[in-house]
Each structure stands twice: as C-alpha cells, then as structure tokens.
C-alpha positions as CSV (number, residue, x, y, z in Angstrom):
1,M,63.9,159.3,102.3
2,N,62.1,157.0,104.7
3,A,59.0,155.0,104.0
4,N,56.7,157.5,105.6
5,Q,57.9,160.3,103.4
6,L,57.6,158.2,100.3
7,I,54.0,157.1,101.1
8,N,53.0,160.7,101.9
9,M,54.5,161.9,98.6
10,I,52.7,159.3,96.6
11,M,49.4,160.0,98.4
12,R,49.7,163.7,97.7
13,M,50.3,163.1,94.0
14,V,47.3,160.8,93.8
15,M,45.0,163.1,95.7
16,R,46.1,166.1,93.6
17,K,45.3,164.3,90.4
18,L,41.9,163.1,91.7
19,V,40.9,166.5,93.0
20,N,42.0,168.2,89.8
21,R,40.0,165.7,87.8
22,G,36.9,166.3,90.0
23,V,37.2,170.1,89.7
24,N,37.5,169.8,85.9
25,A,34.5,167.5,85.7
26,G,32.5,169.9,87.9
27,I,33.4,172.9,85.8
28,N,32.4,171.0,82.6
29,R,29.1,169.9,84.1
30,V,28.2,173.4,85.3
31,S,29.2,175.0,82.0
32,G,27.1,172.6,80.1
33,G,29.9,170.4,78.7
34,R,28.5,167.1,77.5
35,G,31.7,165.1,77.3
36,N,32.6,162.7,80.1
37,G,36.0,161.8,78.8
38,R,39.3,163.5,79.1
39,N,39.0,165.5,75.9
40,G,35.4,166.7,76.7
41,G,34.2,165.7,73.3
42,G,31.3,163.6,72.2
43,G,28.5,166.1,72.8
44,Q,26.1,167.8,70.5
45,N,26.8,171.4,69.7
46,G,24.1,174.0,69.1
47,Q,21.3,172.5,71.2
48,N,18.3,174.8,71.5
49,G,19.9,177.3,69.0
50,Q,22.6,178.5,71.3
51,N,25.7,178.2,69.1
52,G,27.3,181.5,70.3
53,Q,26.8,180.8,74.0
54,N,28.4,177.3,73.7
55,G,31.6,178.9,72.4
56,Q,31.5,181.5,75.0
57,T,31.2,179.0,77.9
58,K,34.1,177.0,76.5
59,Q,36.2,180.2,76.7
60,E,35.0,180.8,80.2
61,V,36.0,177.3,81.2
62,R,39.4,177.8,79.6
63,R,39.9,181.1,81.6
64,A,38.8,179.4,84.8
65,R,41.3,176.6,84.3
66,Q,44.0,179.0,83.6
67,A,43.1,181.0,86.8
68,A,43.2,177.8,88.8
69,K,46.6,176.9,87.5
70,A,47.9,180.3,88.3
71,A,46.5,180.0,91.8
72,Q,48.3,176.7,92.2
73,R,51.5,178.2,91.1
74,M,51.1,181.1,93.5
75,N,50.5,178.6,96.4
76,K,53.9,177.0,95.9
77,F,55.7,180.1,97.1
C-alpha cells in the first residue's frame, strides 16, 4: 500500500465513525433521548406522565439502528 491509500483508508474510518455518531445523536435527540453520552443515560424517565411512550420510543430507536446497520451491510455488496 502506498501513502495515498493509507491516508484514504484512515480518513474513511474516521469519517464513518463521526457520521455514525452524528446519526445516533440525531436519532436520540428526535426521539426525546436525554443522554448526551455514549450510553444515552442520565435522563429523567416519565416526564409529563408518558412512561409507556418513553419505552416505545426506545424500541423504535433500536429498530432504526438495526435497520441502519442492515442497510450498511447491504451496501458492502
């Protein structure tokens, strides 16, 4: 591998991580997630008496992330 290929490979890895982190942060913000760390914790559950909806949105976020991962896998082929 020459230097150009190595630089491109490293830049792709860094950009992939940054884009994924930004997408995850956006999904958490739109879904009402309060955490700003990696684990998404630190928020208050049950604000405004919506305990059931909070659990439902977490499931929707989980499904969206799984769909995004499946789409990334399909793009490799």
